[in-house]
N, C-alpha and C positions, 0 to 999 in steps of 0.2 A: 270244077263245079260251076257249070254255067248259070245255075239259079242264083248262087251266092254272088257271082260277078254282076248279074243283072240287078240284084238288090243293092249292092254297093254303088253301082252306077246311078241308080235312082236316088240314093241318099246324097251323093255328090251333086246331082242335078237339083235336088230339092234345096240344098243349102245355097247353091248358086242362084236359083230363081227366087228364093225367099230367104235372104241372108238374115241371120239372127244378129241382134244387137248392132244394127246399122245406125250410124249417125255420129254425132260429136258430143263431147262433154266440155262444158265451159271451164276456164281456169278457175281454181288452181289444179285441175286435173292435169296429169302428165300426158304429153303428146309425143309419140315416137313415130318416125317415118321409116319405111323400108322400101327399097327400090331394087329391082333386078334389071340391070341395064341390058342384059342379053335378050330378054323377051319383052320388056316394058311393063311388067307387073309393078304396081304400086300399092302400098298398104299404109294406112294410118291407124294407129292404135291409141286410144284414149283410155287412161286408167285413173280410177279413183281408189287409192289405197288408204285404208283407215285401220290403224292398229294392226298392221301386218296382214290385212285381208283385203283382197280386191273386192270392194263393195259394188263397183260398177265398172263396166267396160263397154266401149263402143268401137266400132271399126268403120273405116272408110277406105276408099281406093278403087282401083280398077285393074282388070287383068283377066287372065284366063280362068276357066271354070275351076281348075285345081287350086290356084292361089286364092281365089275368092271363097270357094267352099271351105278350104282349110281354115281361112280366117274366121268364117262363120262358126265352124265346128269348135275352133279353138276358143272363141269368145264364150260360147255356151258352156264349154268344159271348165273354164277357169273362174267364171263369175261366182263370187261367194267363197272362194278357196283362199287359204293362207298362201303367202309368198313361197314358203317352203314346199307346200303341196304342189304349187304351180311349177316350181323349179324341177321337182321330181317328175311331174307330168311331161314337161318339155324334154327331159332326158329320155323318158320312156318313148315319147313320140319320135325323137330323133333316132333312138335305137331301132324302132320299127322301120324307120326310113333307111336303115343301114348306115347311119352316120355314127361312127364310133367316136366318142369324145372321152379322152382320158383326163380325169381329174382325180388325183389321189386324195384330195380333201373332201370330195363329194361323198355324202352318205350312200349306203347301198340303195339300189332302186327298190321302191315299194311297188310291187306289181300285183298287190292284193285286189285292187279295184279294176274292173274292166274298163277298156278304153271307149266303149260305146260307139257312136257314130264315127269316131276317129278311125276305127278299123277299116272303114270304107276306103281310106286312103292307102292301105297296105299295098294295093296293086300298083301304085305309082313306082314302087321299087323296080318294077320291070322295065321302066323307062327312065334311066338315070338322069337324062337332061331335065325331067320334070320334077325331080326331087327338090331342086331349088325353089320351084313354084310352090310346092307343098310346105316347105319350111320357112318361107319368107315371113309369114305372119308370126310364127313362133320366135324367129330371131328378133323381129321388131318388138314382140312382147318382152323378151329378155332385156332389150335396150330400154324399154319403158320402165321395167321393174328396177333397173340399175339407177335410173333417174329419180325414182320415187324414194330412195333411201335417204 
């Protein structure tokens, strides 16, 4: 589907050129850092979690279009969501990236809501070396969530 691939490419480029939620949050917001030493991608995730909900999120860092676009999409997708909803979304995203994580204690995946712009990153699976670029922000988000407890 060449038309769909072009659309997905445009979504990725849009998030790269005009990232959502770019910036920093002042303490007491949680700050988590992620780094991919293989390619040099760097991500900072700032989280304000109140009553189990991510009330605000900001992202920073530098890297390739995939890592930065994924961070932008991730920040837009999780803002205003509960920690449980976010953990489910992270699992769904990693599943889409063909990263199977076995956790017997995890609840079943809720796939009732569409992934929206995140679907644009589905094509990354064709390039296994880029999967780490796409998941860097998501792993950093999980690190930040674990700090916020």
